[in-house]
KEKE-3310 file (N, C-alpha, C; in steps of 0.2 Angstrom, whole numbers, plus 5000, padded with zeros to 4 digits):
npx = (5160:5156:5159:5146:5148:5158:5150:5141:5149:5154:5142:5139:5150:5153:5141:5125:5111:5093:5077:5063:5050:5032:5023:5013:5006:5003:4998:4997:4989:4984:4980:4981:4988:5001:5000:4990:4995:5005:4998:4994:5005:5020:5033:5041:5036:5038:5050:5055:5068:5072:5071:5072:5067:5058:5057:5041:5027:5011:4998:4986:4974:4977:4991:4996:5003:4997:5003:5020:5029:5037:5040:5040:5042:5035:5036:5022:5016:5014:5021:5017:5023:5022:5021:5015:5006:4997:4989:4975:4971:4978:4975:4961:4963:4972:4963:4953:4952:4950:4940:4935:4946:4958:4962:4967:4968:4977:4978:4993:4999:5001:5011:5022:5037:5054:5071:5081:5095:5109:5122:5138:5139:5130:5118:5118:5105:5094:5080:5083:5083:5082:5081:5086:5093:5104:5113:5104:5096:5082:5080:5076:5082:5093:5111:5124:5136:5134:5132:5118:5107:5101:5085:5087:5099:5096:5087:5095:5104:5094:5090:5103:5105:5094:5082:5065:5051:5035:5022:5031:5040:5032:5016:4998:4997:5008:5018:5027:5040:5043:5048:5059:5056:5054:5067:5070:5059:5051:5047:5050:5048:5039:5023:5006:5000:4990:4990:5001:5000:5001:5014:5022:5020:5026:5039:5042:5041:5051:5053:5046:5035:5041:5055:5063:5076:5092:5099:5111:5115:5115:5103:5089:5084:5072:5060:5046:5050:5053:5060:5069:5075:5091:5086:5074:5064:5051:5055:5055:5051:5056:5056:5060:5072:5088:5099:5116:5127:5142:5144:5140:5130:5114:5106:5095:5080:5070:5058:5060:5055:5055:5059:5068:5085:5095:5107:5110:5101:5090:5083:5067:5055:5038:5031:5039:5051:5068:5079:5091:5104:5106:5113:5110:5113:5121:5116:5125:5122:5133)
npy = (4868:4884:4900:4912:4925:4924:4917:4926:4936:4929:4928:4941:4944:4934:4929:4920:4909:4906:4899:4905:4905:4907:4917:4930:4929:4934:4931:4942:4945:4947:4958:4972:4972:4977:4991:4993:4989:4998:5009:5007:5004:5011:5010:5009:4999:4999:4996:4983:4973:4957:4942:4949:4956:4970:4982:4989:5000:4998:5009:5019:5031:5042:5040:5031:5015:5001:4989:4982:4977:4965:4965:4955:4949:4936:4929:4934:4939:4945:4944:4947:4949:4948:4951:4939:4944:4952:4945:4944:4956:4961:4956:4960:4974:4977:4974:4983:4995:4990:4991:4991:4985:4973:4963:4950:4941:4929:4919:4914:4910:4898:4892:4898:4895:4889:4895:4909:4916:4926:4938:4936:4924:4921:4911:4909:4915:4914:4921:4938:4946:4957:4953:4956:4967:4967:4961:4948:4932:4921:4904:4886:4877:4876:4881:4870:4875:4886:4895:4892:4905:4907:4911:4921:4926:4931:4941:4950:4954:4961:4971:4978:4983:4991:4987:4989:4980:4973:4975:4978:4989:4994:4997:5000:5013:5019:5031:5032:5039:5040:5028:5027:5022:5028:5030:5018:5011:5019:5028:5043:5049:5043:5039:5043:5036:5027:5037:5045:5059:5063:5057:5064:5077:5076:5073:5086:5094:5090:5082:5070:5068:5060:5048:5033:5026:5020:5012:5009:5002:5001:4993:4983:4970:4965:4971:4983:4998:5016:5031:5045:5062:5067:5078:5075:5075:5068:5057:5046:5029:5012:5000:4987:4976:4968:4958:4960:4948:4949:4961:4963:4972:4980:4981:4991:4996:5010:5024:5041:5057:5070:5082:5081:5083:5078:5065:5056:5046:5042:5026:5020:5010:5006:5011:5021:5018:5018:5010:5010:5017:5024:5027:5036:5029:5028:5018:5004:4997:4990)
npz = (5114:5107:5113:5118:5114:5104:5095:5091:5086:5075:5068:5064:5056:5047:5043:5043:5046:5047:5052:5042:5047:5052:5040:5033:5018:5001:4984:4971:4956:4939:4925:4929:4941:4944:4942:4951:4964:4965:4967:4980:4989:4996:4990:4974:4961:4948:4941:4946:4951:4945:4955:4967:4982:4988:5001:5008:5012:5018:5020:5030:5025:5033:5034:5043:5049:5041:5037:5036:5022:5011:4994:4979:4962:4953:4938:4930:4941:4958:4974:4990:5006:5023:5041:5053:5062:5055:5048:5047:5043:5031:5018:5016:5017:5006:4996:4997:4988:4976:4962:4947:4943:4935:4945:4956:4972:4981:4995:5002:5013:5020:5013:5016:5020:5024:5023:5029:5023:5028:5027:5020:5012:5000:4992:4974:4963:4971:4980:4983:4998:5012:5028:5040:5041:5033:5018:5011:5008:5003:5005:5001:5010:5023:5021:5023:5028:5036:5051:5062:5068:5084:5091:5101:5097:5085:5089:5096:5086:5078:5086:5088:5075:5073:5068:5066:5074:5071:5083:5093:5090:5080:5074:5072:5075:5071:5063:5047:5047:5060:5064:5056:5044:5032:5026:5021:5015:5007:4992:4987:4974:4966:4959:4965:4981:4993:5008:5005:5005:5018:5022:5014:5018:5031:5028:5022:5032:5041:5052:5064:5078:5087:5088:5083:5092:5097:5111:5124:5139:5158:5163:5167:5155:5155:5159:5158:5153:5155:5150:5157:5157:5165:5173:5176:5166:5156:5143:5134:5129:5131:5119:5114:5122:5126:5135:5132:5126:5125:5132:5144:5147:5143:5127:5117:5109:5106:5108:5107:5112:5099:5104:5113:5117:5124:5127:5137:5149:5162:5168:5171:5180:5176:5187:5191:5198:5200:5188:5182:5171:5154:5138:5123:5107:5091:5077:5069:5085:5091)
capx = (5155:5158:5156:5141:5151:5161:5145:5138:5154:5154:5136:5140:5156:5152:5134:5122:5104:5088:5070:5059:5044:5026:5023:5007:5009:4998:4999:4993:4989:4980:4983:4982:4991:5007:4998:4986:4999:5009:4994:4993:5011:5025:5039:5040:5036:5039:5056:5057:5073:5071:5074:5074:5062:5059:5052:5036:5023:5004:4996:4980:4974:4981:4998:4998:5004:4993:5008:5026:5029:5041:5036:5044:5038:5036:5033:5017:5012:5018:5021:5017:5025:5022:5021:5009:5001:4993:4986:4967:4969:4982:4971:4955:4965:4974:4957:4948:4951:4949:4934:4935:4953:4959:4967:4965:4973:4977:4982:4999:5002:5002:5017:5028:5042:5060:5076:5084:5103:5111:5129:5143:5139:5123:5118:5116:5099:5089:5077:5087:5079:5085:5076:5090:5096:5110:5111:5102:5091:5078:5081:5072:5085:5099:5117:5128:5142:5133:5129:5111:5106:5096:5080:5090:5104:5092:5084:5101:5106:5089:5091:5109:5104:5089:5076:5059:5047:5028:5020:5035:5041:5028:5009:4993:4997:5015:5020:5034:5045:5044:5052:5064:5055:5055:5073:5071:5053:5047:5050:5047:5047:5034:5016:5002:4998:4986:4994:5006:5000:5004:5021:5026:5020:5031:5045:5044:5042:5058:5053:5040:5035:5045:5060:5066:5083:5096:5102:5116:5116:5115:5096:5086:5081:5065:5055:5044:5055:5052:5066:5068:5082:5093:5083:5067:5059:5049:5059:5053:5050:5060:5051:5064:5079:5091:5106:5121:5132:5149:5145:5137:5125:5108:5105:5088:5077:5064:5056:5062:5052:5060:5061:5074:5092:5100:5109:5110:5094:5088:5078:5063:5050:5031:5029:5044:5056:5074:5081:5098:5105:5108:5115:5108:5118:5120:5116:5123:5124:5139)
capy = (4873:4890:4905:4916:4931:4922:4915:4932:4939:4925:4929:4948:4945:4929:4928:4914:4907:4905:4898:4911:4904:4909:4923:4931:4930:4935:4932:4947:4943:4951:4963:4978:4971:4981:4998:4994:4989:5005:5014:5005:5004:5017:5010:5009:4992:4999:4992:4979:4968:4950:4938:4954:4959:4977:4984:4994:5001:4999:5014:5021:5038:5046:5039:5026:5009:4994:4983:4983:4971:4964:4963:4953:4947:4929:4929:4940:4940:4948:4941:4952:4945:4952:4948:4935:4948:4956:4940:4945:4963:4962:4955:4965:4981:4977:4973:4989:5000:4986:4992:4988:4983:4966:4961:4945:4940:4922:4918:4909:4910:4891:4890:4903:4891:4890:4898:4915:4916:4933:4939:4936:4918:4921:4907:4913:4913:4914:4928:4943:4950:4959:4952:4957:4974:4966:4957:4941:4928:4915:4897:4881:4873:4880:4878:4866:4878:4892:4895:4894:4909:4906:4917:4926:4930:4935:4947:4954:4957:4965:4977:4981:4986:4996:4985:4989:4974:4974:4973:4981:4996:4995:4995:5004:5020:5022:5034:5029:5043:5039:5022:5027:5018:5033:5029:5011:5008:5025:5031:5050:5051:5039:5042:5043:5030:5029:5039:5048:5066:5064:5055:5069:5083:5075:5074:5093:5098:5088:5078:5068:5070:5055:5045:5027:5027:5014:5013:5005:5004:4996:4992:4976:4970:4961:4975:4989:5004:5022:5035:5052:5065:5068:5083:5072:5077:5062:5057:5041:5023:5007:4995:4981:4976:4962:4958:4958:4943:4951:4968:4964:4978:4979:4985:4992:5001:5014:5030:5047:5063:5074:5088:5079:5083:5074:5058:5052:5045:5037:5021:5019:5005:5009:5014:5027:5016:5018:5004:5011:5022:5022:5032:5035:5026:5027:5011:4998:4998:4987)
capz = (5113:5105:5118:5115:5111:5098:5090:5089:5081:5068:5064:5062:5051:5042:5042:5046:5043:5052:5048:5041:5051:5049:5037:5030:5011:4996:4977:4968:4949:4935:4921:4933:4947:4945:4943:4957:4970:4965:4970:4987:4992:4997:4986:4967:4958:4941:4938:4951:4948:4945:4960:4972:4986:4991:5007:5006:5017:5017:5025:5030:5022:5037:5034:5048:5046:5041:5037:5033:5018:5006:4988:4973:4956:4951:4932:4929:4947:4963:4981:4996:5012:5029:5048:5054:5066:5051:5044:5046:5040:5025:5011:5016:5016:4999:4991:4998:4983:4969:4959:4940:4941:4934:4951:4961:4977:4984:5001:5001:5020:5022:5009:5018:5024:5021:5028:5027:5024:5028:5027:5015:5008:4998:4986:4968:4960:4976:4981:4987:5003:5018:5033:5046:5040:5029:5012:5013:5003:5006:5002:5003:5015:5026:5019:5028:5031:5040:5058:5063:5073:5089:5092:5105:5093:5080:5092:5097:5079:5076:5090:5086:5068:5073:5064:5070:5073:5072:5089:5097:5088:5075:5075:5068:5076:5069:5056:5044:5049:5067:5064:5051:5038:5026:5023:5018:5012:5004:4986:4987:4968:4963:4959:4971:4984:4999:5013:5002:5007:5025:5022:5010:5023:5037:5025:5020:5039:5043:5058:5067:5085:5091:5084:5085:5093:5100:5118:5127:5146:5163:5166:5166:5149:5155:5162:5155:5155:5153:5150:5159:5157:5172:5177:5177:5161:5153:5137:5130:5131:5128:5116:5114:5125:5127:5138:5126:5128:5126:5134:5151:5147:5139:5121:5117:5104:5110:5105:5111:5109:5095:5107:5118:5114:5128:5125:5143:5152:5168:5166:5177:5178:5175:5193:5192:5202:5196:5186:5179:5166:5147:5133:5116:5103:5084:5074:5074:5092:5092)
cpx = (5158:5155:5151:5143:5154:5156:5142:5142:5154:5148:5136:5145:5155:5145:5131:5115:5099:5081:5066:5053:5038:5026:5016:5009:5003:5001:4994:4994:4984:4983:4984:4985:4997:5005:4994:4990:5003:5005:4992:4999:5016:5031:5037:5041:5038:5045:5059:5061:5070:5074:5075:5067:5063:5055:5047:5031:5016:5001:4989:4980:4977:4988:5001:4999:4998:4997:5014:5027:5035:5037:5041:5039:5040:5032:5028:5013:5017:5016:5021:5018:5025:5022:5015:5004:4996:4989:4978:4966:4973:4978:4965:4957:4968:4968:4952:4947:4950:4941:4933:4942:4953:4964:4964:4970:4972:4981:4987:5002:5004:5009:5023:5033:5049:5065:5079:5092:5105:5119:5133:5142:5132:5123:5115:5109:5093:5086:5081:5082:5082:5081:5079:5094:5103:5108:5109:5097:5087:5079:5077:5075:5091:5106:5121:5133:5141:5130:5122:5110:5100:5091:5083:5095:5101:5090:5090:5103:5101:5090:5097:5109:5098:5083:5070:5055:5039:5026:5025:5036:5036:5021:5004:4993:5004:5015:5026:5040:5047:5049:5058:5063:5055:5061:5074:5065:5049:5051:5046:5046:5042:5028:5012:5000:4994:4991:5000:5006:5003:5011:5025:5026:5025:5038:5047:5045:5049:5058:5046:5041:5040:5049:5062:5073:5086:5099:5106:5116:5115:5108:5094:5083:5074:5060:5053:5048:5053:5059:5065:5075:5084:5090:5076:5062:5057:5052:5057:5052:5054:5055:5054:5070:5081:5097:5111:5126:5139:5150:5143:5133:5119:5108:5098:5086:5071:5063:5057:5058:5057:5062:5067:5080:5097:5102:5110:5103:5095:5083:5074:5058:5043:5029:5034:5050:5062:5077:5089:5099:5107:5110:5112:5114:5116:5119:5122:5126:5131:5143)
cpy = (4880:4895:4909:4922:4930:4920:4921:4936:4936:4927:4936:4948:4940:4927:4922:4913:4906:4903:4904:4911:4907:4916:4924:4933:4930:4934:4936:4946:4947:4956:4970:4978:4976:4988:4998:4994:4995:5010:5013:5005:5009:5016:5008:5002:4993:4995:4988:4974:4961:4947:4943:4956:4966:4978:4989:4994:5001:5003:5015:5028:5043:5045:5035:5019:5004:4988:4986:4976:4971:4962:4961:4950:4940:4928:4935:4941:4943:4945:4947:4948:4950:4948:4944:4939:4951:4951:4941:4952:4964:4962:4960:4972:4982:4977:4979:4993:4996:4987:4988:4985:4975:4964:4955:4943:4933:4922:4912:4907:4903:4888:4894:4899:4893:4893:4904:4915:4924:4933:4939:4930:4917:4916:4910:4910:4913:4921:4932:4947:4951:4959:4954:4963:4973:4962:4950:4938:4923:4909:4892:4877:4877:4877:4875:4870:4884:4890:4896:4899:4907:4912:4922:4930:4934:4942:4952:4958:4962:4972:4981:4985:4990:4994:4984:4982:4976:4971:4975:4988:4998:4993:5000:5011:5023:5025:5032:5033:5042:5033:5022:5023:5022:5032:5023:5009:5013:5027:5038:5053:5048:5042:5041:5036:5032:5031:5044:5056:5067:5062:5061:5075:5082:5076:5081:5097:5096:5084:5076:5070:5066:5051:5039:5028:5020:5017:5008:5007:4999:4997:4985:4976:4967:4964:4981:4995:5010:5026:5042:5055:5066:5073:5081:5073:5070:5063:5052:5034:5017:5002:4988:4981:4969:4963:4956:4953:4945:4957:4968:4970:4976:4984:4986:4997:5004:5021:5036:5053:5067:5080:5087:5079:5080:5067:5053:5052:5040:5032:5020:5013:5009:5012:5020:5025:5016:5011:5004:5017:5019:5028:5030:5034:5026:5019:5010:5000:4995:4986)
cpz = (5112:5110:5114:5112:5105:5093:5087:5084:5075:5064:5061:5056:5045:5039:5045:5043:5049:5049:5048:5046:5048:5046:5034:5022:5006:4989:4974:4960:4946:4931:4924:4939:4949:4946:4950:4963:4970:4968:4978:4992:4991:4992:4979:4964:4951:4938:4944:4949:4949:4951:4966:4975:4988:4996:5005:5012:5015:5022:5025:5026:5026:5038:5039:5045:5046:5041:5034:5029:5014:5000:4983:4968:4955:4944:4931:4935:4952:4970:4986:5002:5018:5035:5049:5058:5061:5046:5042:5042:5033:5019:5011:5014:5009:4994:4992:4992:4976:4967:4952:4938:4940:4939:4955:4966:4980:4990:5001:5008:5022:5018:5011:5023:5021:5026:5025:5028:5024:5029:5021:5010:5006:4992:4980:4966:4965:4977:4986:4992:5009:5024:5040:5045:5036:5023:5014:5007:5006:5002:5005:5010:5017:5023:5024:5032:5035:5047:5059:5069:5077:5089:5096:5102:5088:5083:5094:5091:5077:5079:5088:5080:5068:5068:5068:5069:5075:5079:5095:5096:5083:5076:5071:5070:5074:5063:5054:5047:5056:5068:5059:5045:5031:5023:5019:5014:5008:4998:4985:4980:4963:4963:4965:4974:4990:5005:5011:5005:5014:5026:5019:5015:5028:5034:5024:5027:5042:5049:5060:5074:5090:5086:5087:5086:5096:5106:5120:5135:5151:5166:5164:5159:5149:5158:5157:5157:5151:5154:5152:5158:5165:5176:5178:5172:5157:5146:5132:5133:5127:5125:5115:5118:5126:5130:5133:5129:5130:5130:5142:5152:5142:5133:5120:5111:5108:5106:5110:5108:5105:5099:5112:5114:5118:5126:5131:5147:5158:5166:5172:5175:5178:5181:5195:5196:5197:5194:5184:5175:5159:5143:5126:5112:5096:5082:5069:5081:5094:5086)
residu = (UNK:UNK:UNK:UNK:UNK:UNK:UNK:UNK:UNK:UNK:UNK:UNK:UNK:UNK:UNK:UNK:UNK:UNK:UNK:UNK:UNK:UNK:UNK:UNK:UNK:UNK:UNK:UNK:UNK:UNK:UNK:UNK:UNK:UNK:UNK:UNK:UNK:UNK:UNK:UNK:UNK:UNK:UNK:UNK:UNK:UNK:UNK:UNK:UNK:UNK:UNK:UNK:UNK:UNK:UNK:UNK:UNK:UNK:UNK:UNK:UNK:UNK:UNK:UNK:UNK:UNK:UNK:UNK:UNK:UNK:UNK:UNK:UNK:UNK:UNK:UNK:UNK:UNK:UNK:UNK:UNK:UNK:UNK:UNK:UNK:UNK:UNK:UNK:UNK:UNK:UNK:UNK:UNK:UNK:UNK:UNK:UNK:UNK:UNK:UNK:UNK:UNK:UNK:UNK:UNK:UNK:UNK:UNK:UNK:UNK:UNK:UNK:UNK:UNK:UNK:UNK:UNK:UNK:UNK:UNK:UNK:UNK:UNK:UNK:UNK:UNK:UNK:UNK:UNK:UNK:UNK:UNK:UNK:UNK:UNK:UNK:UNK:UNK:UNK:UNK:UNK:UNK:UNK:UNK:UNK:UNK:UNK:UNK:UNK:UNK:UNK:UNK:UNK:UNK:UNK:UNK:UNK:UNK:UNK:UNK:UNK:UNK:UNK:UNK:UNK:UNK:UNK:UNK:UNK:UNK:UNK:UNK:UNK:UNK:UNK:UNK:UNK:UNK:UNK:UNK:UNK:UNK:UNK:UNK:UNK:UNK:UNK:UNK:UNK:UNK:UNK:UNK:UNK:UNK:UNK:UNK:UNK:UNK:UNK:UNK:UNK:UNK:UNK:UNK:UNK:UNK:UNK:UNK:UNK:UNK:UNK:UNK:UNK:UNK:UNK:UNK:UNK:UNK:UNK:UNK:UNK:UNK:UNK:UNK:UNK:UNK:UNK:UNK:UNK:UNK:UNK:UNK:UNK:UNK:UNK:UNK:UNK:UNK:UNK:UNK:UNK:UNK:UNK:UNK:UNK:UNK:UNK:UNK:UNK:UNK:UNK:UNK:UNK:UNK:UNK:UNK:UNK:UNK:UNK:UNK:UNK:UNK:UNK:UNK:UNK:UNK:UNK:UNK:UNK:UNK:UNK:UNK:UNK:UNK:UNK:UNK:UNK:UNK:UNK:UNK:UNK:UNK:UNK:UNK:UNK:UNK)
# end
């Protein structure tokens, strides 16, 4: 049996695969589908490359998240892929502004199966999509030569690479800049879309009130954790944490107030009991 730390290193350097699992997925078709989606999503679909998915955000008029999606084209239609947690809200939100547009939407969620391959050995001709912060693609079946990442390994890699997840780092009160999504899923040069005014205003101001950060330290990974400065000033909250196989420490994602300049923090439980210490760390954490 390969030791856990060696498996993780192999996944980092050579890549691997994992089942995509349940996804919320819509097919958007009609003569106005490209123009309509461009008016709803934060990224630019005008020159969407073939066999390539791009990340984008579906926002409220106040610039907060409705969903984080991947979009790709299939012939004259578009596929919008998102987290299963937004299954009930995604289609109604996308349809909200359809008036006289030639746009139809079909729920394909039951068809969202397959495997994701990430790393260096990507099959040619497959859908190029980055689900884990590195180059990847979706395929019908896993290649025989690749290591299958366990859910625990996937979570470690996600945290190491600073990939926010719906229900943990992301939710309906999240602004894109807070989670760093402005760097990966927003085109600041495209035309108008719902929520653009708020996103552009925060971009011009230069910062949000809180920022998603990475942490490494000695604290339990299985408890609700708040962060305070050594002087006792409230600083932020841990949103995801995992015990790292090879470091005997916890790695974590969390939000810090933008007013905090310190890099060293005390970890407390929700009742204020000390749990340990941690350091702010740049991504990737390892």
